[in-house]
N, C-alpha and C positions, 0 to 999 in steps of 0.2 A: 249448240256444236262447239266454244269456248269452253265450256266445260269439259266437254269428251276429252277436246286436245291436253288441258290442262292436268285432265287426270294421267292419261297416255303419257304427258312427258314428266310427270310427279310418279311414275312405278320405275319409267325410265331411270328416272335419278335418283330412284332408290337402287332399283337392282346395281346401277353402276356404284355405286357408292359398296354396297355390299359386296362386290367384285374388289374390289382396289386392293386390299390388302394382300392378293396372291399376286400380285402383277403391280405393284407402285410407283416402278423406277422412274415416272415422269406424273404432273398434276392428270387428271383427268375429268372431261367433262360433267358438271352435275357432282362434281364430288364437294364434302361436307367436310371430314376429317382429312388427320395428317395423310403423306402418303405411309407405306409399310416402311416398318423399321428396319433394312437390314446389314444394320452393322451394330455392334455392343453400346456406342454413344447414342444412336436412335432410339434404342432400344430405352434408354436409363431419361433419355429424355422424353419420351412418351410416357412412362410410369410415373414421371416426376409429374409431368401434366396432369395425368388421372389422379394424382393424388389431391395437387389443388383444385381438380374440378369439385370434386366431392366435398371438399373446404366450404368450397364457393357456393355450390348446395344447399352447405347443412346453414351458412349465415345466412343464403338469401331466403329459407326457410324461416328461420327463427325470428330474423324481422320481419315477415310476413305476417306471422303469426302473432308479434308484437304488435304492430299495426291493429290485425283485426281484431286484441286481444279490448287493445285503447279505445277503439271507435264501438265496440261491444256496449264496453265495461262503464266508458267515461264519458258519453256522448250526454247531452242534454236533458235528454230523455229520460234514461235511466240514472244521473247524475246529477240532479239538479241543483244541488249546494255541492260546487268543488270544492277540495281540500286546498288549503293555505301551506299546505309545507314546501319548503323552500329547499330544503337539503337534507338527501340522506346520505349520511359516512358508510355503510354497510353497502349502498347499493354501488355508490360510485366507485370504492377500492372495487367491486366485483366487476364492471365496465370500463375499468383499468386494467386488473390485474388478466381477463381473460383475455384480451386482442395480445398482449404482450407473451403470453403463451402459446397463442396462436401464429405469432410472428416465427416465436423459438422455434416451434414445430417443423415451422415453413422452412426456418433457415438453414438446420441440421442439412437435410436430403440436400438442400439446393446446393451448400458448400461441397455438399460430399460428389454429387454434380460437376459443378464447377471441376473441383480438381483431377475429377477424372477427366475432363474433356480438355483437359490442360495440355498433357504431355503425356509420351507413353517412354518409358526408362529402357526398355528391351526393345528396340525397334529393330526390325530384320531389314531394312531400306526406309532409303528416303528420299522425295522428290520436292523439288522448287518449282513453289508457281510463281510466275511474274505476271502482272496486269498490265497492259498499255492501254491506249482509246486506239480501237477497241477492237483487243484478241488478247489469247491467254498465251504465256507461254511454258513449256514445262521442262525444265530439267532433271537429268538422272545422273544426279552427283556421281554415286555408286558403281558407273557405267562408264568409263570417259570421258564422264560430262556430257554424256550423250542430251541433244535437246531438239525440239522442233518445237515450231507456231501454231495453232489452232485457230481456224476462223471460221463462221458460223458458211453456212452452205448456203445460197439465195435458193429462193423460191423455185425459177426456173431449170436448177439443177436438182433438186428434188428427187431422187426415187420411191418407187412407189412403198409404203411403210415406214417412211422418213418420216421422223415428226418433224412439224414448220414452225421458226426461229429454235429449235432445239438442236437439230443436226450439225456437225461440225466436220470436215475435212478430215481434220486427223484427230483421233481421241485419244485421254487420255488412259494408258491401259498401265494394269496394275492385276497383280496376282493375289487375290479370295484367299481369306484364310491367313492373311500376314500381316504384322503390325507394320504400321507404315507412316513414319515421320513426314509432314506434311509442313514444308518452311513458306512462306508467300512474303512477298514484296511488290511494290509496284512503281515503272517508270516515273509515271506522271504526277497521277490525280490519285486518290483512293481508291479503288474496287473492292470488291468482295465476293470471296468465291462460296459459293454456295450453294449443297447439294440437301435437299434435304430430306432423302429417305437413307442415307447414308450418315445422318445428325451432323453435318460438317456446316461450319458458316464463319469466315473468318475475313477480316476486313485485310488487305491488300494497301501496306501505308508507303508512300517515296519516303527512301532513308531509316526505313525498318522494316525488322524482320520478324515475323511473328510466327508462332507455332503452333502446330496442333496436330492431329490424330486420328488413324481411321483404320480400322479391319471390315473389310467387306467379309459376308456370310458366305455368301454363293454367287458363281459366276453370273453376270449380267450385265444390262447397259442401265449407268445411273445419268441423268439428265437434271443439270441444273441450269442456274443462269446468274449472272451478274447483279447483287442485291445492293450496290449501294451507286445512288444517282453518280452518273461520271461522265457525261457528255450526251448532246445529241444523239449520239448512237449507243447507250447505255443499255437497251434493247435488245441491241444484237449482237451481246456478244456471251451467246451459251454456255454452257460445260457438259462435257460428255466423256463418262469414265467408263473404260471398259475394262471389265474386270475377268480378268480367265483363269483358270486349276493349274497348279503352279509347272503342270508339264507344257499345257498349251503356252504358258507367261515363257518358257524358257526357249520355246519355239521363237517365238515371237520377238524373247531376246537377241537371236542370234543376226536374225534379221536389221533389227532395228539397230543394231551398232553397227551395221554396216551404211545405213542411209542414211543416221542420225549423228553417228560417230565427233561429229565438229564442235568443235567448243562453241564458235559462234556462228550462227546458221544464218543466212542471210536472208533478211526482210524481203516478205514480198511486195509487190504490185501493188497490192490491195488495201496496204497500209497508209502508201501516198495517197491512193481514191479515197479511203474514207474520213482521214485527216481535213481532206478540202472538201466531204460533204458530196461528193460525186458520185455513189454509191449512192442506191436507190432501192430500199428493204421493201416497198412497200408488197 
């Protein structure tokens, strides 16, 4: 009976993993690999990961071959009189030079990816992200300092189909296909704004303005979470990014300017509740 249940769970997991790339805006049950790549940054990170995987597998197989060779060739029965050689200059040069070459081979694409992720020269728009204990604030400097706060939706308020611990009351709305500069900071402690499917993960540090960028390949919902231990409610400050087509984003912007065009938004009563620990997210 247990074998059948295990087999069923295994098959379900494999099917889920195979299906992930088609709709990988958030982590799925039984998922083994990355979420799907929906931005150029995520695509480059996945390619670099695949390169490292081949290198690691090759090194592992080579070391395994050497271990098997040594066990078979130099065991007591096959080699009763061991060699007394203590140094081999040629071998020492080889096992020093080859690792250096491997590191160089890794360093070059690594630096290319890091430079690509750093910032964009031709940003179509800028969004400022501010981390708080324990919610996010989003500001649109190009749109009359439009700003709003984004809080988690509690379990008893979730609608059908909304993921638990990932749904927010106000998602960050961005246009798909545009280069978007992301400026990040914090008002209290270090947070980390991370959306895996977009290849974005950057710390928000008090007193410091960090920069990265994103270009979302297609419209959809993309979820993430704070990825830096920031206090008792660290696990309850999710990120939701809603990517719209250019036309839909323009229509949303008209309504959003009227609703969020204040320079300083009033802070929700939830902030005081979350600070005192009165909110229960069980």
